[in-house]
C-alpha positions as CSV (number, residue, x, y, z in Angstrom):
1,M,65.5,105.3,187.1
2,V,63.8,102.5,185.1
3,S,60.6,104.6,185.0
4,Y,62.4,107.6,183.5
5,V,64.1,105.4,180.9
6,A,60.8,103.7,180.0
7,V,59.3,107.2,179.6
8,G,62.1,108.1,177.2
9,I,61.6,104.9,175.2
10,F,57.9,105.4,175.2
11,S,58.2,109.0,173.9
12,V,60.6,108.1,171.1
13,S,58.5,105.1,170.2
14,M,55.4,107.2,169.8
15,F,57.0,109.3,167.2
16,L,58.8,106.3,165.6
17,S,55.5,104.5,165.2
18,L,54.3,107.3,162.9
19,L,57.2,106.4,160.6
20,R,57.5,102.6,160.8
21,P,55.9,99.7,162.7
22,D,57.3,99.6,166.2
23,P,56.2,97.2,168.9
24,T,58.0,99.0,171.7
25,L,55.0,100.9,173.1
26,A,53.5,97.8,174.5
27,V,56.8,96.6,175.9
28,C,57.1,99.8,177.9
29,L,54.0,98.9,179.9
30,F,56.0,96.1,181.5
31,G,58.7,98.6,182.5
32,F,56.2,101.1,184.0
33,Y,54.4,98.3,186.0
34,G,57.7,96.7,187.1
35,A,59.2,99.9,188.3
36,H,56.0,101.0,190.0
37,V,55.3,97.8,192.0
38,R,59.0,96.7,192.1
39,S,58.1,93.4,190.5
40,R,61.0,91.2,189.4
41,G,58.8,89.3,187.0
42,A,57.6,92.4,185.2
43,L,61.1,93.8,185.1
44,R,62.4,90.6,183.7
45,S,59.7,90.7,181.0
46,F,60.5,94.3,180.2
47,W,64.2,93.7,179.7
48,C,63.7,90.5,177.7
49,F,61.1,92.1,175.4
50,A,63.3,95.3,175.2
51,A,66.3,93.1,174.1
52,L,64.1,91.4,171.5
53,S,62.9,94.8,170.4
54,V,66.5,95.9,169.9
55,C,66.9,92.9,167.6
56,V,63.8,94.0,165.6
57,D,65.3,97.5,165.3
58,A,68.6,96.1,164.1
59,L,66.9,93.9,161.5
60,W,64.8,96.9,160.3
61,L,68.0,99.0,160.0
62,A,69.8,96.2,158.2
63,F,67.2,95.1,155.7
64,D,64.2,97.5,155.5
65,S,65.6,101.0,156.0
66,R,67.1,101.4,152.6
67,L,70.4,102.3,154.3
68,Q,72.5,99.8,152.2
69,P,75.4,100.2,152.0
70,V,75.8,102.0,155.3
71,S,77.6,105.3,154.8
72,W,77.1,109.0,155.4
73,E,76.6,109.5,151.7
74,R,73.8,107.0,151.6
75,L,72.2,108.6,154.7
76,A,72.3,112.0,153.0
77,E,70.5,110.5,149.9
78,L,67.6,109.3,152.0
79,S,64.5,111.4,152.3
80,R,64.0,113.5,155.4
81,R,61.4,111.1,156.7
82,E,63.7,108.1,156.3
83,Q,66.5,109.9,158.0
84,I,64.3,110.7,161.0
85,A,63.2,107.1,161.1
86,V,66.8,105.8,161.1
87,T,67.9,108.4,163.7
88,L,64.9,107.6,166.0
89,S,65.5,103.9,165.6
90,V,69.2,104.2,166.6
91,L,68.3,106.4,169.6
92,N,65.5,104.1,170.7
93,A,67.8,101.1,170.5
94,A,70.4,102.9,172.7
95,Y,67.7,103.7,175.2
96,K,66.5,100.1,175.2
97,L,70.0,98.7,175.8
98,Y,70.4,101.1,178.7
99,A,67.1,99.9,180.1
100,V,68.2,96.3,179.8
101,Y,71.4,97.1,181.7
102,L,69.4,98.9,184.4
103,C,66.8,96.1,184.8
104,V,69.4,93.4,185.0
105,R,71.3,95.4,187.8
106,L,68.0,96.0,189.6
107,Q,67.1,92.3,189.5
108,A,70.4,91.5,191.0
109,L,69.8,94.1,193.8
110,F,66.4,92.6,194.4
111,A,67.9,89.1,194.8
112,Q,70.6,90.4,197.1
113,R,68.0,92.2,199.2
114,D,65.9,89.1,199.4
115,A,68.9,87.0,200.4
116,E,69.9,89.4,203.1
117,T,66.3,89.6,204.4
118,T,65.9,85.9,204.7
119,S,69.4,85.1,205.9
120,S,69.2,87.6,208.8
121,G,66.9,85.2,210.6
122,G,64.2,87.8,211.1
123,A,60.7,87.1,209.9
124,L,59.6,88.7,206.7
125,D,56.9,91.3,207.0
126,A,53.8,89.8,205.4
127,G,53.3,92.8,203.2
128,S,56.9,93.0,201.9
129,L,57.8,92.2,198.4
130,A,60.1,89.5,199.4
131,A,57.3,87.8,201.4
132,R,54.9,88.0,198.4
133,D,57.6,86.6,196.0
134,A,58.4,83.8,198.5
135,A,54.7,82.9,198.7
136,K,54.4,82.8,194.9
137,E,57.5,80.6,194.6
138,K,56.0,78.1,197.1
139,V,52.8,77.8,195.0
């Protein structure tokens, strides 16, 4: 699910970057990688940077979007290009907040899985993600 949300964020960000500076394209790479290899670290980086990117979107909407004061009338007065930039920014921020929620839940599931794997008394498979993460934490 994280991959699909990252694809949505990436797609919207490609069009949004034509209208205003947007750092989200690079942030999505963490999401793609973390979902592909099921890396807790990459997913943590993705949701942290996505949350920071939502703050950047909110700051842009508040100070640089010429949407002051916020009202439907003011939105109607903006040029079509500015309206699209505002709409895509709001849509992208919603996608990113959903991605943050998914990643936090996924990290909790990874931690629960690792706890169940190690508490069952069975040896970890050397190729499992839990074994690799445990080896990294020892170093």
